[in-house]
DRENDO-1510 file (C-alpha; in Angstrom, 1 decimal, always signed):
<recs>
REC; n; res; u; v; w
REC; 1; ALA; -22.3; +22.2; +25.7 .
REC; 2; GLY; -20.7; +20.4; +22.7 .
REC; 3; TYR; -17.6; +19.1; +21.2 .
REC; 4; GLY; -15.5; +20.9; +18.4 .
REC; 5; VAL; -12.0; +20.8; +16.9 .
REC; 6; CYS; -10.0; +23.4; +15.4 .
REC; 7; HIS; -6.4; +24.1; +14.3 .
REC; 8; VAL; -4.0; +26.4; +16.3 .
REC; 9; PRO; -2.2; +28.8; +14.2 .
REC; 10; SER; +1.6; +28.2; +14.0 .
REC; 11; ALA; +2.5; +31.8; +13.2 .
REC; 12; PRO; +3.3; +33.9; +16.2 .
REC; 13; GLY; +0.9; +36.7; +17.2 .
REC; 14; CYS; -2.7; +37.2; +18.3 .
REC; 15; HIS; -5.3; +35.1; +16.3 .
REC; 16; ARG; -9.0; +34.8; +16.2 .
REC; 17; VAL; -10.3; +31.3; +15.5 .
REC; 18; THR; -13.7; +30.2; +15.1 .
REC; 19; CYS; -14.5; +26.6; +16.1 .
REC; 20; VAL; -17.7; +24.9; +14.8 .
REC; 21; THR; -19.3; +22.5; +17.4 .
REC; 22; TRP; -21.6; +19.6; +17.6 .
REC; 23; ARG; -23.0; +17.4; +20.0 .
REC; 24; PRO; -24.7; +14.0; +20.1 .
REC; 25; GLN; -28.4; +14.1; +19.2 .
REC; 26; GLY; -30.4; +13.0; +22.3 .
REC; 27; THR; -33.3; +10.8; +22.6 .
REC; 28; ARG; -36.7; +12.7; +22.3 .
REC; 29; GLY; -37.0; +12.4; +26.2 .
REC; 30; GLN; -33.6; +14.0; +26.9 .
REC; 31; ARG; -34.5; +16.9; +24.6 .
REC; 32; LEU; -37.9; +17.5; +26.3 .
REC; 33; LEU; -36.5; +17.2; +29.9 .
REC; 34; GLY; -33.6; +19.4; +29.1 .
REC; 35; THR; -31.1; +17.1; +31.0 .
REC; 36; GLY; -28.1; +18.7; +29.8 .
REC; 37; GLY; -27.9; +16.2; +26.7 .
REC; 38; PRO; -26.0; +13.0; +26.2 .
REC; 39; GLN; -22.2; +12.9; +26.3 .
REC; 40; LEU; -19.8; +10.5; +24.4 .
REC; 41; ARG; -18.7; +7.5; +26.3 .
REC; 42; VAL; -15.2; +7.7; +24.6 .
REC; 43; PRO; -14.6; +11.5; +24.3 .
REC; 44; GLU; -11.6; +10.7; +21.9 .
REC; 45; VAL; -14.1; +10.2; +19.1 .
REC; 46; ALA; -14.6; +13.8; +19.1 .
REC; 47; VAL; -11.1; +14.6; +17.9 .
REC; 48; ALA; -11.1; +11.6; +15.4 .
REC; 49; GLY; -11.5; +12.1; +11.6 .
REC; 50; ALA; -14.9; +12.6; +10.5 .
REC; 51; GLY; -15.0; +9.0; +9.2 .
REC; 52; GLU; -14.9; +7.8; +12.9 .
REC; 53; ARG; -18.0; +9.8; +13.8 .
REC; 54; PHE; -20.0; +8.9; +10.8 .
REC; 55; ARG; -22.5; +6.5; +12.7 .
REC; 56; LEU; -23.2; +9.3; +15.3 .
REC; 57; ARG; -26.4; +11.2; +15.1 .
REC; 58; THR; -25.3; +14.8; +15.9 .
REC; 59; GLU; -26.7; +18.2; +15.9 .
REC; 60; SER; -25.0; +21.7; +15.7 .
REC; 61; ALA; -24.3; +23.2; +19.1 .
REC; 62; GLY; -23.2; +26.6; +17.7 .
REC; 63; THR; -19.7; +28.2; +17.3 .
REC; 64; VAL; -17.0; +29.3; +19.7 .
REC; 65; THR; -14.9; +32.2; +18.9 .
REC; 66; LEU; -11.4; +32.0; +20.6 .
REC; 67; GLN; -8.8; +34.6; +20.9 .
REC; 68; LEU; -5.5; +33.0; +21.0 .
REC; 69; GLY; -1.9; +34.3; +21.6 .
REC; 70; VAL; +0.7; +32.3; +20.0 .
REC; 71; VAL; +4.2; +32.4; +21.0 .
REC; 72; ALA; +6.7; +30.8; +18.6 .
REC; 73; ARG; +9.2; +29.1; +21.0 .
REC; 74; ASN; +10.6; +25.6; +20.3 .
REC; 75; MET; +8.1; +24.9; +17.8 .
REC; 76; ALA; +10.7; +23.3; +15.3 .
REC; 77; ARG; +11.6; +20.8; +18.2 .
REC; 78; PHE; +7.9; +19.5; +17.9 .
REC; 79; GLY; +7.8; +19.5; +14.1 .
REC; 80; VAL; +5.9; +22.7; +13.6 .
REC; 81; ALA; +7.1; +24.6; +10.6 .
REC; 82; LEU; +6.8; +28.6; +10.6 .
</recs>
């Protein structure tokens, strides 16, 4: 389990998006016991800019490949340019 942020394409159609994930680096005890790993107290930090995460010690949690179907409906109303 981990955290990741990726951009959703604004062009309509089928898209494959790869999201790089990370997780907080647990203590040595947490890693030895395999307790599922630490979680963020404030999950919003995961979507903040990298500058907000600079003090966290993190490790790679792998990648997730998403298959997205994007429908271009009412996008202009929400400020998304095609």
